[in-house]
LUMNU-948181 format. One record per residue (C-alpha): residue number from 1; residue in one letter; x, y, z; chain. Coordinates in Angstrom, 3 decimals. Example, Ala and Ser with C-alpha at 12.3 -4.5 7.8 and 13.67 -1.06 7.14 Angstrom:
n 1 res A east 12.300 north -4.500 up 7.800 chain A .
n 2 res S east 13.670 north -1.060 up 7.140 chain A .
//
This chain:
n 1 res M east -26.612 north 168.594 up -0.572 chain A .
n 2 res K east -27.719 north 170.228 up -4.350 chain A .
n 3 res G east -31.360 north 170.231 up -3.130 chain A .
n 4 res T east -30.646 north 172.966 up -0.453 chain A .
n 5 res L east -28.470 north 175.123 up -3.171 chain A .
n 6 res P east -30.050 north 177.319 up -5.014 chain A .
n 7 res K east -29.758 north 176.023 up -8.643 chain A .
n 8 res D east -28.004 north 179.461 up -9.970 chain A .
n 9 res R east -25.305 north 178.452 up -7.438 chain A .
n 10 res L east -24.152 north 175.411 up -8.167 chain A .
n 11 res L east -22.412 north 174.016 up -10.738 chain A .
n 12 res V east -22.620 north 170.357 up -11.504 chain A .
n 13 res V east -20.084 north 169.313 up -13.437 chain A .
n 14 res K east -19.995 north 165.135 up -15.288 chain A .
n 15 res L east -16.151 north 164.967 up -15.303 chain A .
n 16 res E east -16.207 north 162.062 up -18.136 chain A .
n 17 res E east -18.007 north 165.060 up -20.431 chain A .
n 18 res G east -14.869 north 167.180 up -20.122 chain A .
n 19 res L east -14.060 north 170.129 up -18.061 chain A .
n 20 res G east -12.726 north 173.696 up -19.117 chain A .
n 21 res W east -13.031 north 176.965 up -19.691 chain A .
n 22 res E east -16.433 north 177.091 up -21.217 chain A .
n 23 res Q east -18.136 north 174.996 up -18.083 chain A .
n 24 res I east -16.653 north 177.130 up -15.523 chain A .
n 25 res C east -16.443 north 181.128 up -16.628 chain A .
n 26 res P east -20.287 north 180.954 up -17.984 chain A .
n 27 res F east -21.488 north 180.090 up -14.271 chain A .
n 28 res L east -19.111 north 182.333 up -13.303 chain A .
n 29 res D east -19.872 north 185.638 up -15.441 chain A .
n 30 res L east -16.514 north 185.422 up -16.644 chain A .
n 31 res P east -14.987 north 185.521 up -20.341 chain A .
n 32 res I east -13.676 north 182.367 up -21.826 chain A .
n 33 res P east -8.951 north 182.801 up -21.368 chain A .
n 34 res E east -7.141 north 182.934 up -24.836 chain A .
n 35 res G east -4.837 north 180.167 up -23.187 chain A .
n 36 res K east -5.601 north 176.325 up -23.061 chain A .
n 37 res Y east -7.498 north 174.968 up -19.948 chain A .
n 38 res P east -4.544 north 173.969 up -17.573 chain A .
n 39 res R east -4.892 north 169.224 up -16.770 chain A .
n 40 res G east -3.153 north 168.337 up -13.840 chain A .
n 41 res N east -3.878 north 164.611 up -14.421 chain A .
n 42 res E east -2.818 north 163.725 up -18.507 chain A .
n 43 res P east -2.418 north 159.707 up -18.300 chain A .
n 44 res D east 0.814 north 160.263 up -19.419 chain A .
n 45 res K east 2.250 north 162.164 up -17.306 chain A .
n 46 res F east 0.827 north 160.458 up -14.545 chain A .
n 47 res H east 2.166 north 157.482 up -15.557 chain A .
n 48 res R east 5.693 north 158.923 up -15.515 chain A .
n 49 res I east 5.143 north 160.486 up -11.944 chain A .
n 50 res V east 4.351 north 156.867 up -10.840 chain A .
n 51 res A east 7.120 north 154.757 up -12.481 chain A .
n 52 res D east 9.766 north 157.201 up -11.064 chain A .
n 53 res Y east 7.986 north 157.072 up -7.968 chain A .
n 54 res M east 7.808 north 153.343 up -7.931 chain A .
n 55 res E east 10.743 north 152.221 up -9.029 chain A .
n 56 res P east 13.847 north 152.584 up -7.541 chain A .
n 57 res R east 11.295 north 150.997 up -4.080 chain A .
n 58 res V east 10.569 north 147.679 up -6.568 chain A .
n 59 res K east 14.030 north 147.546 up -7.607 chain A .
n 60 res A east 14.909 north 147.924 up -3.774 chain A .
n 61 res A east 12.167 north 145.529 up -2.661 chain A .
n 62 res M east 13.521 north 142.639 up -4.751 chain A .
n 63 res L east 17.256 north 143.393 up -3.923 chain A .
n 64 res N east 15.982 north 143.028 up 0.180 chain A .
n 65 res L east 13.720 north 139.788 up -0.587 chain A .
n 66 res G east 16.252 north 138.258 up -3.092 chain A .
n 67 res A east 18.658 north 138.728 up 0.019 chain A .
n 68 res M east 16.496 north 137.336 up 2.762 chain A .
n 69 res V east 16.059 north 134.007 up 0.375 chain A .
n 70 res L east 20.089 north 133.698 up -0.522 chain A .
n 71 res A east 20.139 north 134.204 up 3.294 chain A .
n 72 res T east 17.162 north 131.399 up 4.378 chain A .
n 73 res A east 18.579 north 128.968 up 1.679 chain A .
n 74 res G east 22.173 north 129.697 up 3.082 chain A .
n 75 res V east 20.356 north 128.527 up 6.820 chain A .
n 76 res A east 18.972 north 125.676 up 5.177 chain A .
n 77 res G east 21.246 north 124.339 up 3.924 chain A .
n 78 res Y east 23.517 north 124.522 up 6.565 chain A .
n 79 res L east 21.161 north 123.394 up 9.230 chain A .
n 80 res G east 20.529 north 120.285 up 6.029 chain A .
n 81 res W east 24.410 north 119.505 up 5.760 chain A .
n 82 res R east 24.492 north 119.183 up 9.714 chain A .
n 83 res Y east 22.190 north 117.115 up 9.728 chain A .
n 84 res Y east 23.095 north 114.817 up 7.586 chain A .
n 85 res V east 26.500 north 114.752 up 7.760 chain A .
n 86 res R east 25.911 north 114.019 up 11.808 chain A .
n 87 res Q east 23.714 north 110.844 up 10.554 chain A .
//
């Protein structure tokens, strides 16, 4: 795809080198703004969002698993007791 577009119409950015107004604005022939370039994927913010989303779900899953294990152990205990009492 890069070969089909004229070089003056294509901006190739390596994200590992960073992305900011300094890379984008000259390509668009616009002045560089005074404000910072917005960063939407800051690691701390991302981890906080994921933790806020996952924490209640993990707790609910653990409670459901615990209830299922407890019920299974209860049924197995009852069946084992019935089996050994009859012998």
